LUMTIBA-74645 format. One record per residue (C-alpha): x, y, z; residue in three letters. Coordinates in Angstrom, 3 decimals, decimal comma. Last residue first. Layout:
// LUMTIBA-74645
{{X Y Z} "ALA"} ...
//
This chain:
// LUMTIBA-74645
{{296,966 -59,173 162,444} "LYS"} {{299,752 -57,695 160,129} "LEU"} {{303,016 -59,079 160,252} "PRO"} {{306,001 -57,144 161,682} "ALA"} {{308,341 -54,879 160,581} "LEU"} {{309,553 -52,498 164,125} "SER"} {{313,305 -53,287 162,991} "GLY"} {{312,550 -50,296 160,388} "VAL"} {{311,048 -48,064 162,798} "ILE"} {{313,776 -48,977 165,247} "GLN"} {{316,563 -49,066 163,427} "VAL"} {{315,548 -45,974 161,855} "LEU"} {{315,644 -44,102 165,341} "ARG"} {{318,798 -45,458 166,630} "LYS"} {{320,811 -44,995 163,422} "GLU"} {{319,250 -41,103 162,772} "TRP"} {{321,049 -38,602 164,969} "SER"} {{324,250 -40,350 164,482} "LYS"} {{323,430 -41,186 161,068} "ARG"} {{324,316 -37,132 160,601} "GLN"} {{326,960 -37,651 158,286} "LYS"} {{325,393 -40,299 156,435} "LEU"} {{322,383 -38,228 155,056} "VAL"} {{319,337 -41,044 156,270} "SER"} {{317,592 -44,083 154,819} "THR"} {{315,136 -46,574 156,132} "GLY"} {{314,374 -49,267 153,872} "VAL"} {{311,250 -51,429 155,024} "ALA"} {{311,440 -55,005 152,719} "VAL"} {{308,235 -56,995 152,901} "ILE"} {{308,157 -60,250 151,302} "VAL"} {{305,230 -61,405 149,551} "ASN"} {{302,441 -64,295 150,088} "LYS"} {{304,736 -66,255 152,468} "GLY"} {{305,215 -63,782 154,777} "THR"} {{308,475 -63,080 154,335} "ASP"} {{309,801 -59,968 156,313} "LEU"} {{312,763 -57,880 155,503} "MET"} {{314,179 -55,125 157,576} "SER"} {{316,853 -52,485 155,789} "VAL"} {{318,916 -49,969 157,793} "ALA"} {{320,919 -47,237 154,878} "VAL"} {{323,124 -44,275 155,933} "PHE"} {{323,605 -42,174 152,895} "LYS"} {{326,492 -40,048 150,456} "ARG"} {{325,145 -37,403 148,777} "SER"} {{326,329 -34,969 151,221} "ASP"} {{329,493 -36,129 151,056} "SER"} {{329,975 -35,081 147,712} "GLY"} {{330,126 -37,080 144,934} "ALA"} {{332,834 -38,340 142,396} "ASN"} {{332,066 -41,894 143,485} "GLU"} {{328,841 -42,442 144,825} "TYR"} {{329,008 -43,725 148,413} "ARG"} {{326,124 -46,048 150,294} "ILE"} {{326,997 -47,000 153,519} "GLU"} {{324,837 -49,987 154,837} "TYR"} {{322,351 -51,653 158,009} "ARG"} {{320,972 -54,938 158,454} "SER"} {{318,228 -54,746 161,051} "VAL"} {{316,547 -58,076 162,405} "PRO"} {{313,188 -57,975 163,149} "THR"} {{311,626 -57,753 166,325} "LYS"} {{314,051 -54,137 167,004} "PRO"} {{314,636 -52,933 170,583} "ASP"} {{316,301 -49,835 169,633} "PRO"} {{316,909 -47,869 172,927} "PRO"} {{314,747 -45,491 175,187} "GLY"} {{311,786 -43,963 174,062} "ALA"} {{313,379 -40,347 174,280} "PRO"} {{315,748 -42,246 171,354} "PRO"} {{319,003 -43,366 172,374} "ASP"} {{322,575 -41,358 171,722} "THR"} {{324,145 -41,830 168,614} "GLY"} {{325,400 -44,685 167,068} "GLU"} {{324,434 -48,548 166,668} "TYR"} {{327,325 -50,709 167,508} "GLU"} {{329,039 -52,875 165,351} "GLY"} {{328,710 -53,528 161,680} "THR"} {{328,559 -51,775 158,444} "ILE"} {{327,383 -53,454 154,808} "GLY"} {{329,186 -51,609 152,726} "LYS"} {{327,651 -50,519 149,237} "VAL"} {{329,387 -47,669 146,547} "GLN"} {{325,822 -46,529 144,671} "PRO"} {{325,936 -47,073 140,155} "PRO"} {{327,039 -43,590 138,564} "ASN"} {{326,297 -43,670 134,831} "ASP"} {{322,679 -43,189 135,687} "VAL"} {{322,041 -42,919 139,916} "ARG"} {{320,500 -46,306 141,169} "ASP"} {{320,065 -45,543 145,185} "PHE"} {{316,324 -44,595 145,584} "LEU"} {{315,348 -45,265 142,149} "VAL"} {{316,071 -48,609 142,886} "SER"} {{318,700 -50,733 141,292} "LYS"} {{320,448 -50,413 144,551} "TRP"} {{317,147 -52,079 146,123} "LEU"} {{316,447 -55,067 143,682} "TYR"} {{319,936 -56,463 143,838} "ALA"} {{319,976 -56,455 147,502} "GLU"} {{316,560 -57,587 148,343} "VAL"} {{318,353 -60,671 145,800} "GLY"} {{321,280 -61,150 148,123} "ALA"} {{318,529 -61,379 150,553} "LYS"} {{315,831 -64,138 149,492} "ASN"} {{312,633 -63,440 147,077} "THR"} {{310,817 -66,272 147,903} "ASN"} {{307,468 -63,946 147,209} "ALA"} {{307,810 -61,661 144,905} "PRO"} {{308,388 -57,868 146,734} "LEU"} {{306,479 -55,462 148,570} "VAL"} {{308,405 -52,160 149,156} "MET"} {{308,187 -50,229 152,585} "VAL"} {{309,760 -46,607 152,392} "VAL"} {{311,537 -45,052 155,427} "VAL"} {{312,560 -41,465 154,654} "ASP"} {{315,492 -39,420 157,996} "ALA"} {{314,484 -35,177 157,238} "PRO"} {{317,916 -33,479 157,750} "ASP"} {{319,230 -32,225 160,844} "PRO"} {{318,185 -28,768 162,046} "ARG"} {{318,434 -24,677 160,565} "ILE"} {{314,930 -22,771 162,379} "GLY"} {{311,710 -23,011 162,742} "GLY"} {{309,250 -21,536 165,185} "GLY"} {{309,474 -24,757 167,484} "VAL"} {{312,177 -26,764 166,159} "ILE"} {{310,892 -30,240 164,643} "THR"} {{313,158 -33,246 163,735} "ILE"} {{311,237 -34,326 160,499} "LYS"} {{310,626 -37,584 159,936} "GLY"} {{308,944 -38,964 156,778} "SER"} {{307,567 -42,066 156,080} "LEU"} {{306,097 -43,733 152,446} "TRP"} {{304,359 -46,719 152,235} "LEU"} {{304,014 -49,347 149,135} "ASP"} {{306,827 -48,799 147,183} "ALA"} {{306,894 -51,371 144,298} "ALA"} {{307,453 -48,997 141,747} "LEU"} {{309,582 -46,805 144,267} "ASP"} {{310,053 -43,405 145,488} "GLN"} {{307,448 -41,649 143,629} "THR"} {{305,083 -44,788 143,995} "SER"} {{304,389 -44,064 147,442} "PRO"} {{302,781 -41,161 147,086} "ASP"} {{303,090 -38,995 149,745} "GLY"} {{305,325 -38,593 153,482} "ALA"} {{302,817 -40,541 155,875} "GLU"} {{304,469 -38,731 158,866} "ARG"} {{307,437 -39,772 161,486} "TRP"} {{308,465 -37,250 164,108} "LEU"} {{305,653 -38,516 167,173} "LYS"} {{308,076 -40,842 168,257} "GLU"} {{307,663 -44,696 168,690} "THR"} {{306,780 -45,017 165,459} "ALA"} {{305,524 -48,711 164,493} "THR"} {{305,814 -50,712 161,451} "LEU"} {{302,766 -52,696 160,077} "VAL"} {{302,618 -55,710 157,919} "TYR"} {{299,998 -57,099 155,249} "GLN"} {{299,261 -53,863 152,964} "GLY"} {{296,576 -53,764 150,703} "LYS"} {{295,106 -50,944 152,821} "GLN"} {{298,219 -49,422 154,053} "THR"} {{299,858 -49,796 157,178} "ARG"} {{301,514 -47,494 160,182} "PHE"} {{300,993 -47,658 163,952} "ASP"} {{301,882 -45,015 166,302} "LYS"} {{302,862 -45,481 169,889} "LYS"} {{303,942 -43,002 172,063} "TYR"} {{304,870 -44,105 175,824} "GLY"} {{307,137 -41,518 176,977} "ALA"} {{306,944 -38,416 174,403} "GLN"} {{308,167 -35,622 176,868} "ASP"} {{306,388 -32,305 178,143} "THR"} {{308,063 -29,693 180,289} "PRO"} {{305,549 -27,558 181,852} "LYS"} {{306,213 -24,325 183,168} "ALA"} {{310,465 -24,460 182,036} "ALA"} {{312,875 -23,650 184,656} "ALA"} {{315,622 -21,327 184,781} "THR"} {{319,087 -21,418 182,927} "PHE"} {{322,145 -19,752 183,852} "ARG"} {{324,485 -17,963 181,968} "ILE"} {{327,038 -16,361 183,983} "HIS"} {{329,996 -18,573 183,340} "SER"} {{329,497 -18,375 179,678} "ARG"} {{330,594 -14,926 178,906} "PHE"} {{333,438 -15,386 181,131} "ASP"} {{334,815 -17,879 179,525} "ILE"} {{334,478 -16,167 176,096} "PHE"} {{336,089 -13,141 177,516} "THR"} {{338,323 -15,017 179,180} "GLN"} {{339,553 -16,879 175,151} "ALA"} {{340,095 -13,149 173,587} "ILE"} {{343,411 -12,748 172,825} "ASP"} {{344,532 -16,195 173,352} "ASP"} {{342,250 -16,366 169,870} "VAL"} {{344,655 -14,138 168,109} "LYS"} {{346,609 -16,414 165,687} "LYS"} {{343,390 -18,272 164,592} "GLU"} {{340,790 -15,692 164,082} "PRO"} {{338,240 -15,608 166,844} "ALA"} {{335,216 -18,029 167,263} "PHE"} {{332,535 -18,646 169,762} "SER"} {{329,528 -19,630 169,847} "TYR"} {{326,974 -20,701 172,167} "VAL"} {{324,122 -23,131 172,077} "PHE"} {{320,721 -24,563 173,781} "TYR"} {{318,649 -26,477 172,740} "ALA"} {{314,902 -26,638 174,536} "LYS"} {{312,249 -29,401 175,494} "ASN"} {{313,500 -28,767 179,137} "GLN"} {{317,102 -29,077 178,550} "TYR"} {{319,250 -30,377 175,669} "GLY"} {{323,194 -28,634 175,363} "VAL"} {{325,628 -26,986 173,111} "ALA"} {{328,783 -25,427 173,675} "TYR"} {{330,232 -24,613 170,322} "VAL"} {{334,465 -23,559 169,789} "GLU"} {{335,914 -21,428 167,639} "GLY"} {{339,517 -20,926 165,822} "LYS"} {{339,071 -18,374 162,822} "VAL"} {{341,035 -18,427 159,233} "ASP"} {{339,349 -14,953 157,276} "GLU"} {{337,033 -13,742 154,679} "ASN"} {{335,004 -12,100 158,106} "GLY"} {{331,780 -13,020 155,745} "ARG"} {{333,135 -16,370 154,875} "LYS"} {{335,075 -17,543 158,225} "PHE"} {{337,358 -20,645 157,193} "PHE"} {{337,257 -23,152 159,352} "SER"} {{338,961 -24,604 162,668} "GLU"} {{335,869 -26,090 165,178} "PHE"} {{335,791 -27,885 168,018} "LEU"} {{332,468 -28,891 169,451} "TYR"} {{331,710 -28,822 172,769} "ARG"} {{328,874 -31,229 174,959} "LYS"} {{326,451 -31,209 176,742} "GLY"} {{325,902 -31,149 181,028} "PRO"} {{323,684 -28,523 182,492} "VAL"} {{326,154 -26,632 185,296} "GLY"} {{325,151 -23,458 183,225} "GLY"} {{327,192 -24,877 180,561} "LEU"} {{328,026 -28,522 180,312} "THR"} {{330,957 -30,280 178,875} "ALA"} {{331,915 -33,603 177,245} "PRO"} {{333,980 -33,693 174,028} "GLU"} {{333,752 -32,671 170,245} "GLU"} {{335,908 -32,876 167,531} "ASP"} {{333,581 -31,522 163,946} "LEU"} {{331,894 -35,435 162,203} "ARG"} {{331,530 -34,272 158,508} "ASP"} {{335,011 -31,774 158,773} "LYS"} {{334,189 -28,110 158,164} "LEU"} {{335,988 -26,756 155,076} "ASP"} {{334,088 -23,340 154,852} "GLY"} {{332,119 -21,727 157,499} "PHE"} {{329,011 -19,156 157,418} "ASN"} {{326,478 -21,499 156,395} "ARG"} {{328,090 -24,750 156,978} "SER"} {{327,793 -23,629 160,909} "LEU"} {{324,404 -23,362 161,172} "VAL"} {{323,934 -27,223 159,829} "ALA"} {{326,890 -28,380 161,690} "ARG"} {{325,415 -27,285 164,998} "VAL"} {{321,993 -28,467 164,262} "MET"} {{323,655 -31,748 163,690} "ASP"} {{325,935 -32,000 166,911} "HIS"} {{322,860 -30,888 168,907} "LEU"} {{320,783 -34,136 167,300} "GLU"} {{323,488 -35,938 168,321} "ALA"} {{323,291 -35,146 171,799} "ASP"} {{319,621 -35,669 171,799} "LEU"} {{316,998 -32,887 171,912} "PRO"} {{314,636 -32,238 174,957} "THR"} {{311,032 -33,040 173,129} "TYR"} {{308,856 -31,240 171,233} "ALA"} {{311,429 -28,673 170,711} "MET"} {{312,263 -25,228 171,458} "SER"} {{315,687 -23,041 170,070} "LYS"} {{317,844 -21,533 171,544} "ALA"} {{320,873 -19,075 170,530} "ASP"} {{323,860 -17,756 172,052} "LEU"} {{326,725 -16,167 169,433} "VAL"} {{330,393 -14,748 170,220} "THR"} {{332,392 -12,893 167,924} "TRP"} {{335,723 -12,138 168,009} "GLY"} {{338,763 -9,481 166,936} "VAL"} {{340,718 -7,771 170,163} "PRO"} {{339,843 -4,967 169,603} "ASP"} {{336,921 -5,559 166,648} "GLN"} {{334,299 -7,036 168,861} "SER"} {{330,881 -9,266 168,102} "SER"} {{327,415 -9,462 169,322} "MET"} {{324,699 -12,208 168,172} "ALA"} {{322,723 -12,685 171,406} "LEU"} {{318,550 -14,229 171,258} "ILE"} {{319,341 -16,209 168,050} "PRO"} {{318,329 -15,264 164,335} "GLY"} {{319,290 -17,317 161,894} "ASP"} {{322,507 -17,194 162,641} "PHE"} {{323,140 -15,378 159,854} "ASP"} {{321,020 -12,770 160,638} "GLN"} {{322,180 -12,548 163,683} "LYS"} {{325,855 -11,780 162,385} "LEU"} {{324,449 -9,046 160,667} "LYS"} {{322,659 -7,694 163,366} "ASP"} {{325,762 -7,626 165,285} "ASP"} {{325,097 -6,229 168,940} "ALA"} {{328,236 -4,260 170,534} "THR"} {{331,095 -5,835 172,118} "TRP"} {{333,797 -2,341 173,209} "ASN"} {{333,500 -2,881 176,879} "GLY"} {{330,962 -5,676 178,174} "ALA"} {{330,228 -8,986 177,247} "PRO"} {{326,103 -9,530 177,573} "PRO"} {{325,154 -11,428 180,930} "ARG"} {{323,204 -13,724 181,006} "TYR"} {{319,641 -15,856 181,768} "ALA"} {{317,864 -18,765 180,879} "ILE"} {{314,579 -19,938 180,589} "ASN"} {{313,765 -19,546 177,056} "TYR"} {{310,548 -17,413 176,829} "ASN"} {{311,517 -16,451 180,306} "THR"} {{314,722 -14,421 178,087} "GLN"} {{316,301 -12,437 181,743} "LEU"} {{319,508 -10,323 180,714} "VAL"} {{322,021 -9,949 183,097} "GLU"} {{323,683 -6,372 183,338} "LYS"} {{327,261 -6,333 181,723} "GLY"} {{329,492 -8,665 181,265} "GLY"} {{333,232 -9,515 181,589} "SER"} {{334,853 -9,434 184,843} "THR"} {{334,175 -13,096 186,054} "ALA"} {{334,594 -13,585 189,433} "ARG"} {{337,096 -14,365 192,013} "GLN"} {{335,949 -15,945 195,521} "GLU"} {{336,454 -14,014 198,094} "GLY"} {{333,268 -14,995 199,578} "ASP"} {{331,944 -11,122 199,300} "ARG"} {{332,919 -12,092 195,338} "ARG"} {{336,140 -10,283 194,237} "THR"} {{337,575 -8,966 190,295} "LEU"} {{335,961 -5,676 190,564} "SER"} {{336,963 -5,294 194,546} "LYS"} {{340,605 -6,197 192,956} "TRP"} {{339,778 -3,492 190,301} "TYR"} {{338,482 -0,586 192,721} "LEU"} {{341,396 -0,738 195,515} "VAL"} {{343,867 -0,906 192,125} "GLY"} {{342,305 2,163 190,849} "ALA"} {{341,841 3,824 194,395} "LEU"} {{345,867 3,284 194,715} "ALA"} {{346,431 4,439 191,436} "GLY"} {{344,873 7,711 192,400} "CYS"} {{346,557 8,310 195,144} "ILE"} {{350,016 7,427 194,271} "LEU"} {{350,000 9,298 190,419} "LEU"} {{348,059 12,446 192,101} "VAL"} {{350,896 12,202 194,882} "ALA"} {{353,814 11,600 191,796} "GLY"} {{352,199 14,595 189,892} "VAL"} {{352,209 16,866 192,872} "SER"} {{355,482 15,787 193,366} "LEU"} {{357,160 16,693 190,164} "VAL"} {{355,072 19,744 189,658} "ILE"} {{356,382 21,455 192,859} "THR"} {{360,568 20,015 191,504} "LYS"} {{358,947 21,902 187,850} "GLY"} {{357,929 25,195 189,691} "VAL"} {{361,409 25,133 191,826} "GLY"} {{362,958 24,682 188,173} "SER"} {{366,705 22,912 188,404} "GLY"} {{366,305 20,998 185,226} "ALA"} {{362,974 22,147 182,821} "ARG"} {{359,869 19,998 183,433} "PRO"} {{359,167 17,179 181,346} "ARG"} {{355,701 16,603 180,397} "GLN"} {{352,977 14,513 181,239} "LEU"} {{349,955 14,654 179,593} "ARG"} {{350,489 12,614 176,336} "ALA"} {{351,359 9,525 178,811} "ARG"} {{348,040 9,799 180,399} "PRO"} {{346,550 8,730 176,310} "ASP"} {{344,071 10,293 176,384} "THR"} {{345,412 13,256 173,770} "GLU"} {{346,333 9,937 171,176} "ASP"} {{348,640 7,052 171,104} "ARG"} {{347,284 3,736 168,830} "ARG"} {{347,818 0,358 170,622} "ARG"} {{349,834 -1,921 169,232} "THR"} {{349,244 -5,747 170,473} "ARG"} {{351,919 -7,628 172,220} "PRO"} {{353,554 -9,966 169,780} "ARG"} {{352,532 -13,485 170,865} "GLU"} {{350,487 -14,806 167,831} "GLU"} {{349,893 -18,138 168,023} "THR"} {{350,628 -20,157 165,237} "PRO"} {{348,035 -24,022 165,111} "MET"} {{349,784 -27,430 165,881} "ASP"} {{347,721 -27,571 169,433} "ASP"} {{344,425 -27,573 167,219} "LEU"} {{345,499 -30,673 165,327} "ASN"} {{346,813 -32,674 168,140} "PRO"} {{343,730 -32,151 169,713} "ARG"} {{343,865 -34,732 172,599} "ASP"} {{345,948 -33,280 173,921} "GLU"} {{343,796 -30,291 174,375} "LEU"} {{344,412 -26,543 172,790} "THR"} {{342,644 -23,186 174,602} "GLY"} {{339,550 -22,131 173,458} "LEU"} {{338,336 -22,461 176,797} "ASP"} {{336,783 -24,955 178,875} "ASN"} {{339,252 -26,924 180,268} "ALA"} {{340,449 -23,606 182,346} "PRO"} {{343,709 -21,450 180,984} "PRO"} {{347,026 -22,522 183,407} "PRO"} {{347,778 -19,199 185,372} "PRO"} {{348,726 -15,905 184,253} "ALA"} {{352,377 -14,948 184,231} "THR"} {{354,001 -11,844 185,518} "PRO"} {{351,103 -12,298 188,608} "ALA"} {{348,297 -9,080 188,930} "PHE"} {{345,318 -11,556 189,555} "PRO"} {{347,069 -14,176 191,306} "GLY"} {{350,153 -16,444 190,256} "TYR"} {{353,811 -16,219 191,247} "ALA"} {{353,744 -12,514 192,677} "PRO"} {{356,278 -10,074 191,818} "PRO"} {{359,957 -10,152 192,578} "PRO"} {{360,599 -7,240 195,300} "ALA"} {{361,297 -4,254 194,389} "SER"} {{364,633 -1,754 192,853} "PRO"} {{363,550 1,369 192,113} "GLY"} {{360,080 3,116 192,031} "LEU"} {{358,154 1,087 194,247} "THR"} {{355,255 -0,966 193,161} "PHE"} {{351,627 -0,980 193,005} "ARG"} {{349,250 -2,983 190,140} "LEU"} {{345,911 -1,866 189,386} "GLY"} {{346,244 -2,506 185,595} "CYS"} {{346,068 0,797 184,208} "ARG"} {{346,710 3,701 187,053} "PRO"} {{349,209 2,044 187,724} "CYS"} {{350,017 1,997 191,785} "ALA"} {{353,199 3,974 192,379} "ILE"} {{355,448 4,130 195,925} "VAL"} {{357,897 6,601 195,680} "ALA"} {{361,792 5,408 196,011} "GLY"} {{362,780 8,143 193,974} "PRO"} {{360,056 10,910 193,495} "PRO"} {{357,748 10,459 190,656} "VAL"} {{358,492 12,529 187,058} "GLN"} {{361,741 11,515 186,246} "THR"} {{360,285 8,060 185,461} "PRO"} {{358,749 9,024 183,169} "ASP"} {{355,690 6,688 182,202} "PHE"} {{354,842 3,664 180,298} "LEU"} {{351,694 1,080 180,364} "PHE"} {{351,409 -2,017 178,430} "PRO"} {{350,199 -4,328 180,904} "CYS"} {{350,707 -8,005 180,773} "SER"} {{354,579 -7,760 181,986} "PRO"} {{353,657 -6,078 185,300} "ASN"} {{356,560 -3,632 186,212} "PRO"} {{355,249 -1,181 184,439} "CYS"} {{356,934 0,175 181,572} "LYS"} {{359,736 3,109 182,086} "ALA"} {{360,034 5,771 179,244} "PRO"} {{363,487 6,490 178,556} "THR"} {{365,503 9,595 179,912} "MET"} 
//
């Protein structure tokens, strides 16, 4: 006789109906669904044993209306096959010979055992899904782990998830790096200590810097949307790319939040056609993440530092500790009088946005804006042999999140530009902020530069510091 399948469409369990008396109530040993052999009432439309799952939560790897490029990705709808071996309960069911009294006894005994074991499995399964207050809880995760150094607690994915040392190395030593083979997937939990609570723009650039080491064909700007992690507001970044280590196309997401002078990240990704098989595990893992209070959170409110040189007729005022004098200004330009470098520091090291630079030049008196621009685009800061820069002015609102000291309030007008080079990659493109001050004796020009694709991390900071250019009193 053809094996019968459990009525739960999401359950692959098969059984021999001749082993169970007609009309008997059976509890599936795999999914716990109770059903009567023979005609039965239609299954519930919603719930833990529903034939179709409820709509996925917004914080999963499912598609979004505003992400048509991800909506078009094909998905694998065929059920996964499982290798049958001696542990499969179907392999242990032997059909008795017809007319054998012993066979009938075996049938009744097997039916009773299945009924009792199935009922017990169903009760245990339901209890595992339900809290005392009746709310469904996430099914993933083992014992909670508390990381006091990073003020975070989490439950690692359970089941066939294992620690992945190579993944941990590839992601620059995160708190947790795990992978699964059935279904295939990877997840990483990371935390970085900083001198202040990181900005959203910095989180984006830190995420992209990490992803760039492990994936190909990433966009300069990752698709993002508001999200929360452990109850803390942050960002969710979506990506679809080529996983270099796995040698396959994947689809993934990253949750990133800044909290109490730390940056927290959860990376989750899977083969693009298998995302639906593992999305719930990712949701469950994130749902068990919680943050604990830091002992002494710090900030940089009220910080100010003036920069000038011995021969300078000006002052630049920094409102963040990340700015330092970098070295000999003449290595940047013959007219340069001051060179500052800005570095977003991660305590203990780690991948971060590229540094930004500020160079102050002293040009002849009465040099107008056109003359300043003509000088700049021929400066060693921008000019390349046989590859002159393509300059585009920028107008409109500033990009990125306000620095810790607040939004920029330039005392000197600031012009903004986008610099590109023909037949050059995105890493060579620059965001530029320029201010001018005519002291009557000279024209002082402050030039701030960063990688263009990290504009959100640096634009407001560069506008603030070059816009602070003022005469030395």
